[in-house]
N, C-alpha and C positions, 0 to 999 in steps of 0.2 A: 084465231086463225091457226091453222096447222103449221107446226114447225117443220122445216125441211133441212136436210143435211147440205152443207156447202159443197157444191159439185167439185170445186178445185181441191178441197181438203180431202174428200173421199178418194180422189185419184192418187194423192200423195202420202197419205197416212194410213196406218193399220193399227187396230186396237188388239192387244194381246189378250189371252184368256184371263190374265190377272188384272186387266184393266189399264195397263200402261200403253202409251202410244209410241209406235215406232215410226221413224222417218229415215229418208236417205240423206247422206251428207252432200254438201255442195262442192263445186269446183272440180267436177269430173266430166264436163261436157266438151270443153275445147281447150286449146293451148296446153296440151298434155305433154308435148315433146320436152319441155324444160323441167317438168316435174319428175321427181325420182320415182322409181318403181315402188319403193316402200310407201311413199306418200300416196301414190295412186291406189295401192292395195288397201291402205287404211281408209281412204275415201270411199272405197267400194263397199265397205261394210255398213250395215244398218246401225242406227243409234236410237236412243230414246229421247223424247221431248223433255226439255229441262223443266224442273218443277215450277219455275216462275211462269211458264207459258201454259201450264195445264188447264187453267181456267178458260183461257181464250180458245184453246184447241177443243175442249169439251163442248163449248158453245157451238163451234163449227160442226162438230160430229154428234149432233143431238140424238140421232137415231142409231148411231153405231156403238153406243155405250154398252158394254156387257152387263147383263143383269146381275144383281147382287145374289149371293148364294142363297139367301132366304127367299128371294123371288123365284129362283130356279126350282126349289123344293115345293113351292106352292104354299108357303106359310104366310 
């Protein structure tokens, strides 16, 4: 059976050219008035998936994996 990309994961995650997976940080949706400006500024930046979670994330993003360099050259 054909594998499909998890639709929730493809909306929330991006694969970089080097193969790392980027995500947004949590806690920036509501209850923002008591959070400091610096904290909100840091929460607004993107971050990378932790190494311990890469296996699970790659299974969710089966078709979004960048090709290896050898595959790109046709070897």
